[in-house]
N, C-alpha and C positions, 0 to 999 in steps of 0.2 A: 437395595433401595428400589422403591416402586418407580416405574418410569411411565411418563406419558410419551407415546410414540405413534408416529404416522408411517412407520416402515411398512412396506408391502403394497403401497398404492400404485407404484409404477414398475411392475415387473420384478420387484425384489424377492418375490416368492421363488424365483429361479436362482436367486443368489442369497440364500439365508445367511451366509457368512458375513455379508455386508450389514445385515440387521444386527447380527451378534456383535460385530465390531462397534457400531455406533452406540448400541446399548451398553456395551462394556465400558466404553470411554466415559459415558455419563455415570455409570454405576461406580466406577473407581474414582470419580471426582477429578479426572484429568480435564474434563470440560463440563460446562453447565448445559450446553446444547451442541449437537453435532448434526450437520447436514452434509451427506455424502452423495455425490452424483458421479455416474459413469456414463460417458457418451462417446459418440464418434464426431466426425466433422459436420454431421447433419443435425443430430438431435440427441437429447438425453435419453438413455436406454434404461438405466436403473437408478433409483433414487431412494434414499433412506434418511429418515430424520428421527432423532431421539433427543429428549430434553428432560431434565429433572423436574419434578412437580413444582409448579409455580415459577419455573425458570423462564418460560416464555408463555405469554397469554395465548390461549387457544391454538396450541401447536397443531399444525397440519400442513401437508404439502400444498393445499389450496390457500393457505395463509402463512406462508413461510416467514420465519423471523428474519430480522435485519441484524447482521453482525457488524461490530466495530472492526473494520478491516485492518486498522493499524498500518503496518508497513506493506500490506497488500494494496495500499493506495499507490505505491510506486509503479507497479505495472500499468495501472490506469494512466498515470502521468506519462509513462513512456509511450503509451498508445497515442496520447495527445501530442507528445513530442514528434512522433513519426508523421502525423498529419500536418503539424505546423511546419516541419522541415520541408515536406513535399510542396507546400504552398509558399515556401521561402519567407514565411513570417518569423521563423526562429530556426535558421539553419543550424544543423548539428556542429558545424565547424566554426560558428561564430564565437569569438573569444570575449571573455569578460571585459577586457580593455576596450572593446568596440561597443559595449553596451553601457558601461558605467563610466562617468567622468573621473571618479576618484576610486582607485583600487590599488592595493599594494602591488609593488613590482612583481613579486613571485606569482601573484594571481592573474596578472594581466593576460598571459597567453592561455590560461585554462579555458577550454571550450564547453559549450552546452553539452555536447556529446560525451565529453570526458566526465562531467559531473554525473550524468546518467549511468556511467560505468564505475562510479565511486573512485574516480582518479583525480579528484580535485585537491587531494592532499589535506582534507579537513579532519578534525577529530571525529570520532564516531558519533559523539553527541555532546551537547552543552545545554544548560538550562537558560535558553534565551529569555524566558519570562522572568528569570532572576537577574539577568544582565542588562535588560532593556526596560525602560519605563513605558514605552509605547511601541506598538507593532511597527510603526514607521521607522524605528531605529534598527530593526533587525538586519536589513541589508547592509547598512553601514558597519554594524558589528562584525558581520561576516567578511566584508570586503577589506577591512583594515589588516587582515592577516593574523590577528592575534589568536584565532581559533583553529589555526592549522595544526596538523598532527606533528609536523617536523620530521616525519619519517616516511616509511612505505605507506602508500594510500590504503585506507581501510574502508570497510563498509560504513557509510556515514549518512546519517539523517541530514547533516548540515549541507552536504552536496546537493541534496534534493530540495532543501528549503531555499538555498540560493538559486538553484535552477528555477524554482517557482517564482521567486521574486524577480528574476531576470525576464522570464516570460511575461509576467504582468507588466513590466516596464516596456517591453517591446510591443505588446499588443494593446495595452491600455485597458485590458479586461481582467477581472478576477478569475482565478482558476476554476471556481465552480461554474461560472457562466461559460467559460471556454470549453470545459469538459462536456457540459450539457449540450452546447450548440454543435460541437465538432465530433463528439463521440456518441453520447447517449441518445440524442434525438435521431440521428441517422440510423441507429441500430434499433430504435423503438424500445430502448431500455428505460423503465420507470423506477425500478427499485434500487436506485443508487442515489445517494444524497450525502451532503456534507453534514447533515444532522439527522440522526436516526429518529424515527417516529417513536415516541416514548413507549406506547403500548404495544409496539411490534419489535422492540429491540431486546436482544439478549442482555440481561443485567450483567454488569461487570463486577466481578468479585475481587478485583485487584485494587489496592490502594496506591498511594503515590510514594511508597517507601523506597521502591527501586530507583526512582529518579532522585530522591533525596540522598540515597547512598551514592549514586554516581556523581552527583554534584559535590559531595564531600571529598571524593577522591581528587577533584579538581580544585580543592581549597575553597569551595563555595558553600556557604551555609544557607539552607533553604528552610522556610517554614514548611511543615507537613502540608503538601497540596491537598485541597479538598477533594474527596472522591467525586468522580463524575456523576452527574445526574443521569437519569435514564435517557438514552438517546444522545448523550454528549460524549465526544471522544475521550478516551482515557489519557491520551498523550497530552502532556502539559503544554508543549510548544504548539501543537495544533490548536488547542483551545485559545492560547494567547494570540495566535494569528487569525482567529476568527472562525475556527472550526475545520478549515481545510487548508493544508499547506502541501508542498510538493512531496512530503515524506509520509504523511498520515492524515487522517481526518474523515475518510469516507466510511459510509455504512452501506451494506448491500446484502442481498439474499445470496444463498448458495447458487441459485440459478443464474444470477447476474455474473457471479465470478466464473461459472462455467462458460457463459457467453463471452467473457473476456478471453478465456483460453481458446475458444473456438475462433475468435477474431484473429489470433496470432497463427492459428493453424490453417486458416482460410484467408490469407491476406488480400485476396482479390476483392473481398467484400467491402473493405474500407481503407485499410492501411497501405495496400499496394505491395506486391512481391518484392520490389527493389528496396522499399523502406524497411520491411521486416528482415530481409536478408542482411542489410547493413547493420540493423540494430542487433541482430543475433550473431553477426560475424565477429571475427577477431578471436583473440585468445584471452586467457586469464580467468579468474574466478567468476567475474560478472559480465553479463551482456548488458545492453541498455534496458534497464527495468527489471531484469531477471537474474536469478542465480543459475549458473550452469550446474548440471547434475554432478554431485560429489557424494560418493558412497558414505563417507564419514560425516556428512552433513545431514540434511533432512531427507535425502533420497536413499535409494537402496539399490542393490546390485541387479535387480530385475528390470530397472529402467535403462533405456538406451543411453549411451554416452552423449547423444545429441539432445537428450531431454533437458528441459529447463522448467523452473518454477519459482515459488516464493513462499515465505512464511510471514506471519504477523504476530506481534508481541501478545496481543490480547487473545 
């Protein structure tokens, strides 16, 4: 396959294997566009971008594409959570029973911090857009306890959706405004948004069949969801909730995602060392907003056991 590529513009001539990797990922159709960055705590050192012809308009490192982050939205929300906890606007130890007047007994003691670590006990996913008529009904549907897993806590979009609804109730602000005001503007980040710019976004080649299949396993019949328009999140629940929810909905460039990683490696910049230490501390598969390094997951043996990261469906 012919490739449009901007590899080599930032030192990747010294790392040709990175260019080969990004090009191969596009060539074998495992991705329609790839933006790889290597940096330290100060700056990006190596950068490589490859895309299929027509996959991204005017590909180039000077005009980097916006990716639908999907679940990579969660670390952004965890960053916001650390800041809101430090200001005591949304303490990690605050329980659902202290936020919502009506909540099922088993959910009353669940805290905001536990939901960020996927310990709320919810199912991994549910088609809220098929269970609710209006987005205002989502919190009620989650709080009544009917969508709990009934077993060991699992990685769950629903944990993060309810965390987002709870934070909106506590602060009186939508998540996009909170994220912009408390994280993006202080860092000078512009290329993060709840709606991707259509002519800058990597087209999504996925349809809604996976969500339809998952709903069927829960005894819910869904019409085939319409494929997302350019710049619209693939996730059906995120679209139903207005484009950004706690679990998904953000668009960003590779450089913005790198900046997010640097933020957690240099907590003195905004998050604070104590907040990051608390978020990354503890045990179990998940930290607040992140997966811990697991060799059988998306990590590999060359990463430190202290490493952390995340993936996204799209």
